N, C-alpha and C positions, 0 to 999 in steps of 0.2 A: 421590460428590460430581458426577459425571460429566465430561464434554469440558468444559475451559475453555482458550480461546484467549488468546494475548497476543502483542504485538510484540516483537521484539528488535532491536538495534542490528547493524550489519555484524559485531561480534565474535561475535555467536550467543548471548551471554550477558546483556548489559545490556538490562533491560526499559525501553521508551520507551512514552510516554503522549502524546508531541507531537513535531511535527516541524517544522523551519523549512528550506525549501530556498532560501530568498533573496530579495531584490529582483530582478526579472529587467527587463532592457531589454526593448523591444517593437520587433521580434519578439526572441525570445530564448528559450532554453532551460536550464533548471537541470542542473546536473551530476547525473546517475542516482545514487541512493541505494540501496545492496543492504540490504535488510531482511529480516527473517525473521517468519513467524507460527508458534506454537508452542502445541502442546497441553500445558498443563501440569496436566491434570486426570486422571483415574484411570479414564477409560474413551476407547476410540477415539472420535476426532473424524470421523464420516462424512459425506462429500460437502461437504467444506471449500472455502468460497467467499471470495472477496477482493473486496469491492465500494468504488468510489469513491461518496460521498454529498455531497448539498449541506449546507452549513452556513447557515441562515438565508435570506438573499437574497443571499448573496454568490455570484459566478460562478466561483468556484476549481474546481468540480467539472467545468466546461466545458473546462477546461485541464490538469487532472491526468491522467497517463497510467500505466498499469502494464505491465509486462513479465514474464513467467516467466523465470527463470533458467536460462540453457542453458550448460552447462560453465563457469560463473563470470563470464559476460557476458550483458547483458540480451539476450532475445529480441525478438519481435516487439511494439513497442508498441502499447497499444489503451486504449480507453476503457472497455469491456465488463469485466464480472467476470473473473476468473482462478479456475478452477476447480482445487482440488489434490487431490480425491479424499479418501481417508481418511488422517488422521494417528494413528498409534499414539499410545501413552502417553508422553511427552516427545519425540514426535517434531517436527521443525521442517521448515520448507519455505522456500527463499529466494525472493524476489521482487523486482523493482526498481521505484522510483516517480520520477517527474520532473514538472516541470511545463513545459509548452511554451507562450508566449504570442505568437499572431500578430500580425502589424503591424497598427497602428492603435490598438491597446489602450494604455489608461494602465498605465505600468510598476508606479508606484510609490504612486500614489494611491489605489489599489484593491486592497490585498494579496489575493492569490488565497487563499482558505481552502476546505478540505474535510476530509471525515472518511473515514478508511478503516474498513471494518467487515469483519470476519472472522468468519463464521457456519458451524455446523456443525450436525449432525444427532448425537444420541446414540441407539443403540437398546437 
């Protein structure tokens, strides 16, 4: 089967396929949400990476931020991909996601949409 990645809710068992971080004031930042990426395949997922990508012409990827989990709290927030290394079979890795909208942006008329993509190699 190879490695197969999916996202889990903060309970580390509920599979999630979409996320709504709510409507934000401008400026404003959503409550950080802890999530997990899981390898539910039958081989190791090597060089596992989590990336924020654009949905159509929406600008949500400009405001989405990721952070590694550091002892149960968000580490440094970033917009660049997070590298997790190798996830073994049934392995999980926690991460955090939020949206931060700067001053001067429309809070509700343009919902901020983005995709999270988890990728890995199977050798």
